[in-house]
C-alpha positions, 0 to 999 in steps of 0.5 A: 524044569525047563520044560515046565517053564516053556510049557507054561510060557507057551500056554500063557502066550497062546492064551493071550494071543487071541486077546492081543489079535482082537485088540489089534483088530479093534485098534485098526477099526477105530483108526479106520473110522477116525481117518474116514471121519476126517475125510468126511468134511472135505467130501461134504464141502465138495458136494456143497460146492457141486450143488451150488454150481449145479444150481447156478447152471440150472438157473442160467438155463432156466432163464434161457429155455422156454418151457412152453409147449408147442404141441398137445398130445390128445388121446382119442380111443386107443390112439393118440393125436398130436395137435400143434398149438398154432392150430388151436382157436380156443379151449373151453372147460368141459367138466373134468376135461377141456375141449380143443377147438381147431381152426379146421372146425374139428374139436377134441376132448382132452383129460386135463384142466384149464389151469394146467393148460394155461401154464403150458401154453405160451403168450398168444393164448389168453384166459378170457373167462374162467372157462375159456382160453383164446388164441389171440392170433385167431381173434378177428 
């Protein structure tokens, strides 16, 4: 009789064992996600503070740094030529391109529009016409 009782007990024990294990695993997973979700607001707050500090630093640097170009990179065939902005006398619009006229009499065609160049160039350059930008230091 004792063998029957222990055999029955072992059958019940081993048949419920996997259910208990799955239950414990489910509880562990639920607790894990609970604690992870508790940490999430703190991480969001830290990221928000980091974003604010980076935005502040960006605005400080933006006010200090001049983003105007000092050179223009012109493609001539398969080569590129770097032209200092100080050498440009005037720029004219030419269909989908612009022509850069230099002080030495040469001119180069560049695939860009006048509006984009106007935003890139610094103060001595002034748009005097819808098709022309002039270097005011070169005006006589």
